[in-house]
VMD Tcl script that draws the C-alpha trace (Angstrom):
set ca {
  {-0.10 0.01 0.03}
  {1.55 3.35 -0.98}
  {-1.24 5.63 0.47}
  {-4.12 5.31 2.76}
  {-6.43 8.16 3.75}
  {-9.81 8.20 5.69}
  {-12.71 9.40 3.54}
  {-15.21 9.69 6.47}
  {-15.41 11.98 9.37}
  {-15.27 10.88 13.02}
  {-13.63 8.15 14.76}
  {-12.51 5.04 12.94}
  {-15.20 2.67 13.82}
  {-18.24 0.81 12.20}
  {-19.14 2.70 8.95}
  {-15.89 4.55 8.66}
  {-14.33 4.67 5.06}
  {-11.00 5.02 3.61}
  {-9.24 4.89 0.22}
  {-5.95 2.73 -0.29}
  {-3.74 3.29 -3.18}
  {-1.45 0.62 -4.42}
  {0.51 2.78 -6.89}
  {0.97 1.92 -9.68}
  {-1.42 -1.13 -9.40}
  {-4.62 0.66 -8.58}
  {-6.50 1.03 -5.32}
  {-9.70 0.27 -3.22}
  {-12.35 2.04 -1.28}
  {-13.20 0.10 1.88}
  {-15.62 0.39 4.93}
  {-15.51 -1.11 8.37}
  {-18.55 -3.29 8.67}
  {-17.76 -4.67 12.27}
  {-15.50 -3.30 14.79}
  {-14.97 -4.90 18.22}
  {-11.82 -3.28 19.66}
  {-8.98 -5.70 20.45}
  {-11.14 -8.64 19.15}
  {-12.53 -8.33 15.62}
  {-12.46 -6.12 12.55}
  {-14.45 -6.77 9.38}
  {-13.39 -4.60 6.33}
  {-15.64 -4.51 3.17}
  {-13.82 -3.59 -0.03}
  {-16.63 -2.33 -1.94}
  {-14.93 -0.65 -4.82}
  {-11.71 -1.48 -6.68}
  {-9.65 0.40 -9.45}
  {-7.21 -1.26 -11.78}
  {-7.36 -4.58 -9.79}
  {-8.54 -8.21 -10.80}
  {-11.15 -8.19 -8.20}
  {-14.39 -6.36 -7.97}
  {-15.06 -6.62 -4.17}
  {-13.69 -8.32 -1.07}
  {-14.29 -9.02 2.69}
  {-11.53 -9.37 5.17}
  {-12.33 -10.52 8.71}
  {-9.65 -10.15 11.26}
  {-9.94 -11.86 14.68}
  {-7.40 -11.57 17.27}
  {-7.08 -13.32 20.67}
  {-4.57 -13.92 23.36}
  {-2.42 -17.11 22.64}
  {0.70 -18.49 24.68}
  {1.59 -15.24 25.96}
  {1.23 -13.44 22.70}
  {-1.57 -12.50 20.25}
  {-3.06 -14.93 17.65}
  {-4.50 -13.27 14.40}
  {-6.84 -15.38 12.32}
  {-7.86 -13.85 8.94}
  {-10.76 -14.95 6.80}
  {-11.16 -13.36 3.50}
  {-13.06 -13.77 0.30}
  {-13.22 -11.79 -3.11}
  {-15.10 -11.68 -6.35}
  {-12.90 -11.93 -9.55}
  {-13.93 -9.22 -12.13}
  {-13.31 -9.82 -15.94}
  {-9.51 -9.19 -15.52}
  {-9.29 -11.56 -12.72}
  {-11.23 -14.25 -14.56}
  {-8.56 -14.01 -17.30}
  {-5.72 -14.21 -14.98}
  {-7.21 -16.37 -12.21}
  {-3.98 -18.27 -11.08}
  {-1.98 -15.13 -10.72}
  {-4.74 -13.34 -8.87}
  {-4.63 -15.73 -6.06}
  {-0.99 -15.60 -5.89}
  {-0.88 -11.78 -5.76}
  {-3.64 -11.69 -3.24}
  {-1.83 -14.11 -0.88}
  {1.41 -12.06 -1.29}
  {-0.47 -8.75 -0.40}
  {-2.16 -10.32 2.54}
  {1.14 -11.90 3.81}
  {2.73 -8.45 3.53}
  {-0.16 -6.76 5.30}
  {0.03 -9.45 8.09}
  {3.80 -8.93 8.40}
  {3.27 -4.92 8.68}
  {0.60 -5.56 11.42}
  {2.97 -7.84 13.39}
  {5.91 -5.40 13.21}
  {3.69 -2.51 14.32}
  {2.19 -4.38 17.17}
  {5.48 -5.49 18.38}
  {6.76 -1.98 18.17}
  {3.89 -0.78 20.24}
  {4.44 -3.55 22.77}
  {8.07 -2.80 23.26}
  {7.50 0.97 23.67}
  {5.04 0.59 26.41}
}
mol new
graphics top color blue
foreach p $ca { graphics top sphere $p radius 0.5 }
foreach p [lrange $ca 0 end-1] q [lrange $ca 1 end] { graphics top cylinder $p $q radius 0.2 }
display resetview
């Protein structure tokens, strides 16, 4: 992700929206559909630009585990025309992007934990 900005006002909570850019690969508009602080976050990607998917849902669940935190992510997406043409590489790119996002979340959470 090269840029992320809120597109709604108020606190980041259910209903909050943002735009994420993946320059030069396009971007998404997303909305938080469910927010349970320190437990669960469900994000609805409702609009995409220059990507092989038309929409997606990502459901993040976190819980204490062996002295740390466990993250379980369930996601689904719908291929658009471009995605149906390059189906195999779409899954590979989605997994790569999700792996990168999860690694970033881990680095950030560990950084916050060590600064407390």
